C-alpha positions in Angstrom: 20.0 148.7 191.3 17.3 147.2 189.7 15.2 144.6 192.1 16.2 141.0 190.9 14.0 138.0 190.8 16.1 136.4 193.5 15.1 139.2 195.7 11.4 138.2 195.9 12.7 134.1 196.1 15.6 134.0 198.1 16.3 135.0 201.8 19.6 136.2 201.6 19.9 136.0 205.2 19.0 133.0 205.3 21.5 132.1 202.6 24.1 133.4 204.9 23.0 132.0 208.1 22.7 135.7 210.0 19.7 137.2 211.4 18.1 140.1 209.8 19.0 142.6 212.0 22.9 141.2 211.8 25.4 144.1 211.6 27.7 144.6 208.8 30.6 142.8 210.6 28.6 140.2 211.2 27.2 139.7 208.0 30.7 139.9 206.3 32.1 137.4 208.7 29.8 134.8 207.9 30.5 135.2 203.9 34.1 134.9 204.5 33.4 131.7 206.7 31.4 130.1 203.7 32.8 131.0 200.8 36.0 129.2 202.6 34.3 126.1 202.9 32.3 126.4 199.4 34.7 127.5 197.4 35.4 125.6 194.1 39.0 124.8 195.3 38.8 123.8 198.0 35.6 121.9 197.7 35.4 121.0 194.1 31.8 120.6 193.1 30.4 123.5 195.0 30.4 126.0 192.8 26.3 126.6 192.8 26.6 127.0 196.5 29.5 129.4 196.2 27.5 131.4 193.6 24.4 131.7 196.4 26.5 132.9 198.9 28.4 135.3 196.7 25.5 136.3 195.7 23.9 136.9 198.9 26.9 139.4 200.1 27.1 141.4 196.7 23.4 142.7 198.0 23.2 142.2 202.0 27.3 143.5 201.7 26.6 147.1 200.4 24.1 149.4 202.7 22.2 150.5 199.6 21.6 147.2 198.2 20.8 145.9 201.5 18.3 148.4 202.4 16.4 148.6 198.6 16.0 144.5 199.3 14.8 144.9 202.8 12.4 146.9 201.1 11.5 144.8 198.7 11.1 142.0 200.8 8.8 143.6 203.7 6.1 143.7 200.6 6.0 140.6 200.3 3.9 138.3 197.8 1.6 141.7 196.7 4.5 143.3 195.7 6.3 140.3 193.6 5.7 141.2 189.9 7.5 138.1 188.9 4.4 135.9 190.1 1.0 138.3 189.6 -0.5 140.1 192.4 -4.1 141.4 192.8 -4.7 144.7 194.0 -5.1 146.0 197.8 -8.9 146.2 196.4 -9.0 142.6 195.9 -9.3 143.1 192.0 -6.7 142.5 189.3 -5.3 145.4 188.4 -6.8 148.1 191.0 -5.2 150.7 192.6 -1.7 149.6 194.2 -1.5 146.7 192.4 -0.2 145.4 189.7 -2.1 143.0 187.2 -1.6 139.9 184.7 0.9 137.0 184.5 4.3 138.2 183.2 6.4 136.3 180.6 10.1 135.8 180.6 10.5 138.4 177.3 9.1 140.8 179.8 11.3 140.6 182.6 14.4 142.4 181.3 12.1 145.7 181.3 9.9 145.1 184.2 13.4 145.3 186.2 14.4 148.6 185.1 10.9 149.8 185.8 10.5 148.7 189.5 14.4 149.8 190.1 12.7 152.8 189.8 9.6 152.4 191.7 11.6 152.3 194.8 13.1 155.6 194.4 10.1 157.6 194.7 11.1 160.9 194.9 15.0 161.0 194.7 17.5 160.5 191.4 17.3 157.0 189.7 20.1 154.8 190.9 19.1 152.2 188.4 22.5 150.8 186.5 21.5 150.0 183.0 22.0 146.4 182.0 24.4 147.6 179.2 26.7 148.8 181.9 30.3 146.7 183.4 29.5 143.1 183.6 31.9 140.4 185.0 33.1 138.3 182.2 32.5 134.9 181.9 34.5 131.9 183.4 36.8 129.8 181.2 38.3 126.1 181.1 41.2 124.8 179.5 42.2 121.3 179.4 46.3 120.9 180.7 47.5 117.4 179.7 50.9 116.4 182.0 53.2 113.6 182.1 53.2 111.5 185.2 56.3 112.9 186.6 55.2 116.4 186.0 52.0 115.9 188.0 54.3 114.1 191.1 57.0 116.9 191.2 54.9 120.0 190.2 55.9 122.1 187.0 55.4 125.8 185.6 54.0 125.9 182.5 51.1 127.4 179.5 48.2 126.8 178.5 46.2 128.2 175.2 42.8 129.7 175.8 40.8 131.3 172.8 38.8 133.7 174.0 37.7 137.5 173.8 40.2 140.2 174.6 40.8 143.4 174.7 41.5 144.8 170.7 45.2 144.9 170.1 44.7 147.9 167.9 42.7 150.0 170.1 43.7 149.4 173.6 40.0 148.0 174.2 38.6 151.6 174.1 36.6 150.3 171.2 37.5 153.9 168.9 40.5 153.9 166.4 43.8 154.6 166.9 44.5 158.1 167.6 40.9 159.1 168.9 39.4 158.3 172.0 35.6 157.7 172.9 33.9 161.0 174.0 30.8 161.6 176.8 27.6 160.9 175.2 26.1 164.1 175.1 22.4 162.6 174.9 22.2 161.5 178.3 25.4 163.6 179.9 27.8 160.3 180.7 25.0 158.7 183.4 24.2 155.6 180.4 20.5 156.2 181.5 17.4 158.5 180.4 15.3 159.3 183.6 11.4 160.8 182.8 9.6 161.5 186.2 6.3 161.0 187.1 4.6 162.5 189.8 5.7 160.1 192.9 7.6 157.6 190.6 11.2 158.1 188.5 11.4 155.7 185.5 14.6 155.6 183.8 16.0 153.3 180.3 19.3 153.1 179.1 20.3 155.7 176.7 19.7 154.6 173.1 22.6 157.0 171.8 25.4 155.1 174.2 23.6 151.7 175.0 24.3 152.6 178.7 27.7 153.0 178.8 27.6 156.9 179.0 30.3 157.1 176.8 30.1 157.0 172.5 32.6 156.0 169.8 32.7 158.8 166.9 35.2 157.1 165.0 35.1 153.1 165.6 38.2 151.2 165.4 38.3 149.1 162.2 39.9 146.4 163.8 37.1 146.1 166.1 34.5 147.7 164.9 34.0 149.8 167.7 33.0 146.7 170.3 36.6 147.0 171.8 37.3 143.2 171.7 38.9 140.8 169.6 38.8 136.6 169.4 42.0 135.5 169.2 44.0 132.9 170.8 46.7 133.4 174.1 49.1 131.8 175.7 48.3 131.9 179.7 51.1 130.5 182.0 50.0 128.5 185.1 52.0 127.0 188.2 50.9 123.6 188.5 51.2 122.5 192.8 53.4 119.0 193.0 51.4 116.2 194.1 48.3 117.6 191.3 45.8 114.9 190.5 44.0 113.3 187.4 40.9 115.8 186.9 41.8 118.3 189.4 40.8 122.0 188.2 43.5 124.8 189.3 41.6 128.5 189.3 43.3 131.3 188.2 41.7 134.5 189.1 41.0 137.2 186.4 42.4 135.0 183.7 39.2 134.4 182.4 36.8 136.4 179.7 37.1 140.2 179.0 34.7 142.2 181.2 31.9 143.9 178.7 31.8 147.6 179.1 35.1 148.0 181.6 33.7 145.0 184.0 36.5 143.3 185.3 37.7 139.7 183.7 36.2 135.8 184.8 38.2 132.9 186.0 40.0 130.5 184.1 39.9 126.7 185.4 42.6 124.5 184.1 41.7 120.7 184.3 44.5 118.6 184.4 44.7 115.4 182.8 47.5 112.8 184.1 49.1 110.4 181.9 49.9 106.9 182.9 53.2 105.6 184.1 55.1 102.4 182.9 56.0 101.6 186.3 53.7 103.0 189.0 49.8 103.2 189.4 48.4 105.8 192.0 45.8 106.1 194.4 45.4 109.5 195.9 48.7 110.4 197.5 50.1 106.9 197.5 51.9 105.4 194.5 51.6 101.6 193.9 53.7 99.1 192.5 53.6 95.3 191.6 56.9 94.0 192.1 57.2 90.1 190.9 59.3 87.8 193.1 60.3 84.4 193.3 59.2 81.1 194.4 62.2 80.7 196.4 62.3 84.4 197.6 58.8 84.2 199.0 59.5 80.8 200.2 62.5 81.5 201.8 62.4 85.3 202.4 64.7 88.0 200.5 65.6 91.3 200.7 65.0 92.6 197.2 65.3 96.6 195.5 62.0 98.4 194.7 61.9 101.3 192.1 60.7 104.7 193.7 60.2 108.1 192.1 64.3 108.4 193.0 66.4 106.0 193.9 65.7 102.0 194.5 65.3 101.3 198.2 65.9 98.0 200.1 62.6 95.9 200.9 62.3 93.0 203.1 60.0 90.0 201.8 59.7 87.4 204.9 59.7 83.9 204.3 56.3 82.3 203.4 54.7 85.3 201.9 52.1 84.7 199.5 51.4 86.1 196.6 49.0 89.8 196.8 50.7 90.5 200.0 51.3 94.1 200.3 54.3 95.9 201.8 54.3 99.5 202.9 57.0 102.0 202.1 56.6 105.3 203.7 57.0 108.7 202.5 57.7 107.3 199.1 54.5 108.1 197.2 53.0 111.9 196.2 54.6 114.5 197.4 52.0 117.0 199.3 51.6 119.7 201.6 50.3 118.0 204.3 53.2 115.4 204.1 53.8 112.9 201.0 52.3 109.4 200.7 53.6 105.9 201.0 54.8 103.4 198.4 51.9 100.4 198.0 54.5 97.4 197.0 52.0 94.3 195.8 54.3 91.1 196.1 53.3 88.5 193.0 54.9 85.3 192.9 56.5 84.7 189.1 55.7 81.3 187.9 58.0 80.4 184.7 56.3 79.6 181.9 59.4 77.3 181.2 61.5 75.0 183.3 64.9 73.4 182.8 66.0 70.1 184.1 67.5 71.4 186.6 64.9 73.4 188.0 61.9 70.5 186.8 64.0 68.0 189.2 64.0 70.4 191.8 60.3 71.4 191.7 59.4 67.6 191.4 61.6 67.0 194.8 59.9 69.7 196.2 56.7 68.2 195.5 57.7 64.9 196.8 58.3 66.3 199.9 55.2 68.2 200.5 52.8 65.8 202.6 50.1 68.2 203.0 47.8 69.3 200.7 47.2 73.4 200.6 43.0 72.2 199.5 42.6 70.3 202.3 40.4 73.1 204.5 38.1 72.9 201.3 37.3 69.2 202.0 39.4 68.0 199.0 42.8 66.8 198.4 
């Protein structure tokens, strides 16, 4: 594997929190712990940290790559071609050193070159950049009703992405034919050239580094093996999903180029409003109008829930804005259902009948103390 720029810039042992002499078992345990902590499904917003941990384990978790990485790191700044270096003799370009500053346009070819500088005296193990690669992660939005989000539902999302060609099954070869081993590189995908102590390699120009050639391209995909099309992906939405939550479907993303593994599909849930209830995490919210007499004298009233209505006791003297908690009637969740938070609002009639007016006037006449006395006004 060709050394990457990150090998010179990042200490993968520090990323995983293990010493440089850590065993394979210790490295694996550290990766499992960190990947669980920073997994986007468990900790939204930690995608970058999760990718950093995964990149570190991809190198340190494989003995051959780890050995090469350690070799690169031992060389220190002198061996870093991405930043430029001075030769051992003290001058740029002297024996044993690299000279000049490398631009981003040079990094690709330089990565192939360096991959072989560390394979002295043995066959090149460099994998061409055109070999199997992981597919892209995709994202799709799913709009749900309030009820479906609370109860959970199995549905489908529409995704437009590259997929294996239906006509050739993803081989790129016309139906009735198959790709053949590239005669130019013998199926290795690279052409190696030994020059003394060093072995240089480059992707085979005949097969593009895949090791296989398509002699009769598929007319549908012109030999690429992929086509752009719409597809439906089944997704199970758990009960209690919230607006904006991302659900990961492993392996349902973009197709992996050159036979690589597919990426993942992230479904972003958008939840509609309910005509009666609001929501705060696992709790449902409800504004409950009551009459003045119910608030003043106390009453037992019916309260709607997502299921059957329940009875709620309103104590005498309840003020408008007081919140009552009805336990267990909120949003279902694996850790237990939330609660229903009921906010009482004293309803004031816009028009009074003659009898109502007389009753209110009688109450006003019987009231001897102003509720504004504590403000210093009457």
